[in-house]
C-alpha positions in Angstrom: 8.7 -10.9 -120.7 9.8 -12.6 -117.5 11.9 -11.0 -114.8 14.5 -12.7 -112.7 15.1 -10.4 -109.7 18.1 -10.6 -107.5 17.6 -9.0 -104.1 20.4 -7.5 -102.1 20.4 -5.8 -98.7 19.6 -2.2 -100.0 18.6 -2.5 -103.6 17.4 -4.9 -106.3 18.8 -5.6 -109.7 16.3 -6.7 -112.3 17.2 -8.6 -115.4 14.5 -8.9 -118.1 14.9 -12.1 -120.1 12.8 -13.6 -122.9 11.0 -16.8 -121.9 12.9 -18.9 -124.4 16.2 -17.7 -122.8 15.3 -18.5 -119.2 16.8 -21.6 -117.7 16.6 -23.1 -114.2 19.2 -21.7 -111.7 22.0 -24.1 -111.2 23.8 -24.7 -107.8 26.8 -23.0 -109.1 24.7 -19.9 -110.0 23.2 -19.9 -106.5 26.6 -20.0 -105.0 27.7 -17.1 -107.2 24.6 -15.1 -106.2 25.3 -15.7 -102.5 28.9 -14.7 -103.0 27.8 -11.5 -104.7 25.4 -10.7 -101.9 28.0 -11.4 -99.2 30.6 -9.2 -101.1 28.1 -6.4 -101.4 27.3 -6.5 -97.7 31.0 -6.4 -96.8 31.6 -3.4 -99.1 28.5 -1.7 -97.6 29.8 -2.2 -94.1 33.3 -1.0 -95.0 31.9 2.1 -96.8 29.8 3.0 -93.7 32.9 2.6 -91.5 35.0 4.8 -93.7 32.3 7.4 -93.8 32.0 7.3 -90.0 35.8 7.7 -89.6 35.9 10.7 -92.0 33.0 12.3 -90.2 34.7 11.9 -86.8 38.0 13.2 -88.1 36.3 16.2 -89.7 34.4 16.9 -86.5 37.6 16.6 -84.4 39.5 18.9 -86.8 36.7 21.5 -86.6 36.6 21.2 -82.8 40.4 21.6 -82.6 40.2 24.8 -84.8 37.4 26.3 -82.7 39.3 25.6 -79.5 42.5 27.2 -81.0 40.5 30.2 -82.2 38.9 30.8 -78.8 42.3 30.5 -77.2 43.9 33.2 -79.4 40.9 35.5 -78.9 41.1 35.2 -75.1 44.9 35.5 -75.1 44.7 38.8 -77.0 42.3 40.3 -74.5 44.2 39.0 -71.4 47.5 40.3 -72.8 46.0 43.7 -73.4 44.7 44.0 -69.8 47.9 42.6 -68.4 49.9 45.2 -70.3 51.9 42.4 -72.0 52.9 44.0 -75.2 54.8 41.0 -76.6 52.0 38.6 -76.0 49.4 41.0 -77.4 51.1 41.6 -80.7 51.8 37.9 -81.1 48.0 37.3 -81.5 47.7 39.7 -84.5 48.4 39.6 -88.2 50.9 42.4 -89.0 49.9 43.6 -92.5 48.0 46.3 -94.3 44.6 44.5 -94.0 44.7 44.3 -90.2 42.2 46.6 -88.7 40.2 47.3 -85.5 37.2 49.4 -84.6 35.2 50.4 -81.5 31.5 51.4 -81.8 29.5 52.9 -78.9 27.0 55.7 -78.4 28.8 59.0 -79.2 32.0 57.2 -79.8 33.6 55.6 -82.8 37.3 54.8 -83.4 38.8 52.8 -86.3 42.2 52.1 -87.8 43.1 50.2 -91.0 46.6 48.6 -91.3 48.8 47.2 -88.5 51.2 50.2 -88.8 48.3 52.5 -87.9 47.6 51.0 -84.5 49.9 48.1 -83.8 53.2 49.9 -82.9 51.4 52.7 -81.1 49.5 50.1 -78.9 52.8 48.2 -78.2 54.5 51.4 -77.1 51.6 52.4 -74.9 51.5 48.9 -73.3 55.2 49.0 -72.8 55.7 52.6 -71.5 52.5 53.7 -69.9 49.9 51.0 -69.3 49.7 49.1 -66.1 48.1 45.7 -65.5 44.4 45.9 -64.9 43.0 43.4 -62.5 39.8 41.9 -64.0 37.8 38.8 -64.6 37.0 37.9 -68.2 33.9 36.0 -69.3 33.3 35.2 -73.0 30.4 33.1 -74.2 27.6 32.8 -76.8 30.1 32.0 -79.5 29.2 31.8 -83.2 32.2 30.4 -85.2 32.2 29.9 -89.0 35.3 28.5 -90.6 36.2 28.2 -94.3 39.7 26.9 -95.0 42.2 29.4 -93.5 39.5 32.0 -92.6 37.3 32.2 -89.5 34.5 34.6 -88.6 33.7 34.8 -84.9 31.0 36.5 -82.8 30.7 36.3 -79.0 29.7 38.2 -75.8 32.4 39.6 -73.6 32.0 40.7 -70.0 34.9 42.5 -68.2 34.5 42.7 -64.4 37.0 44.9 -62.7 38.4 43.6 -59.5 38.4 47.0 -57.7 36.3 49.6 -59.6 32.9 48.5 -60.8 32.6 51.6 -62.9 35.1 50.0 -65.2 32.9 47.0 -65.9 31.9 46.5 -69.5 29.7 44.3 -71.6 30.3 44.1 -75.3 29.5 42.1 -78.4 32.7 41.2 -80.1 33.5 40.3 -83.7 36.7 38.8 -85.0 38.1 37.8 -88.4 41.0 35.4 -88.0 43.5 34.0 -90.6 45.4 30.8 -90.2 49.1 31.7 -90.9 51.7 29.0 -90.8 49.1 26.7 -89.1 48.5 29.3 -86.4 45.3 31.4 -86.1 45.9 35.2 -86.0 43.5 38.1 -85.5 43.1 40.2 -88.7 40.0 42.2 -87.7 38.7 43.3 -84.3 35.3 45.0 -83.9 33.9 45.9 -80.5 30.3 47.0 -80.1 29.0 48.4 -76.8 25.3 47.8 -76.9 24.7 49.0 -73.3 26.0 52.4 -74.2 22.8 52.9 -76.2 20.6 52.0 -73.3 19.9 55.4 -71.6 17.9 53.8 -68.8 21.2 53.0 -67.1 23.0 55.6 -65.1 26.4 54.4 -66.6 25.1 55.1 -70.1 24.0 58.7 -69.2 27.4 59.3 -67.5 29.4 58.1 -70.5 27.2 60.0 -72.9 27.7 63.3 -71.1 31.4 62.6 -70.7 31.7 62.0 -74.5 29.8 65.2 -75.2 32.1 67.2 -73.0 35.2 65.9 -74.8 33.6 66.6 -78.1 33.1 70.2 -77.0 36.8 70.3 -75.9 37.8 69.0 -79.3 35.8 71.9 -80.8 37.6 74.3 -78.6 34.4 75.1 -76.7 36.0 74.8 -73.3 33.4 76.8 -71.3 30.6 74.7 -72.7 32.5 71.5 -71.9 32.9 72.7 -68.3 29.2 73.1 -68.0 28.5 69.6 -69.3 31.2 68.1 -67.0 29.7 70.0 -64.1 26.3 68.5 -64.8 27.9 65.1 -65.0 29.5 65.6 -61.5 26.1 66.7 -60.1 24.4 63.6 -61.5 27.2 61.2 -60.6 28.9 62.6 -57.5 30.5 59.2 -56.6 32.1 58.7 -60.0 35.9 59.4 -60.0 35.9 59.9 -63.8 33.5 62.8 -63.8 35.8 64.8 -61.5 38.8 63.7 -63.6 37.2 65.1 -66.8 36.1 68.3 -65.1 39.6 68.8 -63.7 41.0 68.4 -67.2 38.6 71.0 -68.6 39.5 73.5 -65.8 43.2 73.0 -66.5 42.6 73.8 -70.2 40.7 76.9 -69.1 43.6 78.0 -67.0 41.7 77.6 -63.7 44.5 75.9 -61.7 42.7 76.0 -58.3 39.6 74.2 -59.5 41.6 71.9 -61.7 43.6 70.7 -58.6 40.4 70.5 -56.5 38.7 68.2 -59.0 41.7 66.0 -59.7 42.2 65.5 -55.9 38.6 64.5 -55.5 39.0 62.0 -58.4 42.1 60.5 -56.9 40.3 60.3 -53.5 37.5 58.3 -55.0 39.9 56.2 -57.1 43.5 55.9 -55.6 44.5 53.9 -58.8 43.8 56.9 -61.0 47.4 57.4 -62.2 46.3 59.9 -64.9 44.9 62.1 -62.1 48.0 61.8 -60.0 50.2 62.8 -62.9 48.0 65.8 -63.7 48.1 66.9 -60.1 51.8 66.7 -59.9 52.2 68.7 -63.1 49.7 71.4 -61.9 51.4 71.7 -58.5 54.8 72.3 -60.2 53.5 75.4 -62.0 
């Protein structure tokens, strides 16, 4: 058997022909072979061009989605701290699958269904909350998209403009759904890793504060007072420790000590509106 091999730019085609069927290549055949090679090369270049265009378009689409996702996530947080109820609820899906949760040492809160947390938060932002001056930093994003779903993880640092005790670092998780071509938050999970680091004074303060409120919830008011007193002793410059102790004294019926601790709390933090309201209520009695 004899083989006549036609070589192209990226592959070869082999035709096996019996010797008695092999004839010399004519000029016309040479022309046809050249035309075949030229056509193949042209198709090859076109296919590479189409592949490049599709890749660029896909990359641009993905980048656009990621930018939109980050924008919605940031808008939700900023609206919350600005006490902008309308903007905040506009970033959420409003259905039975919407949910949010907060996980920290000695603290866990979760709600399933927009009706379980959405209207309540809107009311609080509208009636009670005040804008909280802060700087927001979010980075170390991991974003995975699949059609109309997106899973996001990132770090969030809140730096308060006036009270450093209100600073917080959290690892955030979001599930977003694209609804009518707009990304909306369906799931919000906040994890406070530093609350588990007991080498930091803030973590110890927060842990004792949570323990005191757990005792109040169990109607062990005197035990709660002892815990709050210890927290004040360990953190004498923290306005929140005095605020918690004042609340416990008020529940115990000790008006004088309740007023004294609330006044100290407001002295350390003039923006403590909760303490001001409690003081006004106590002094009316």
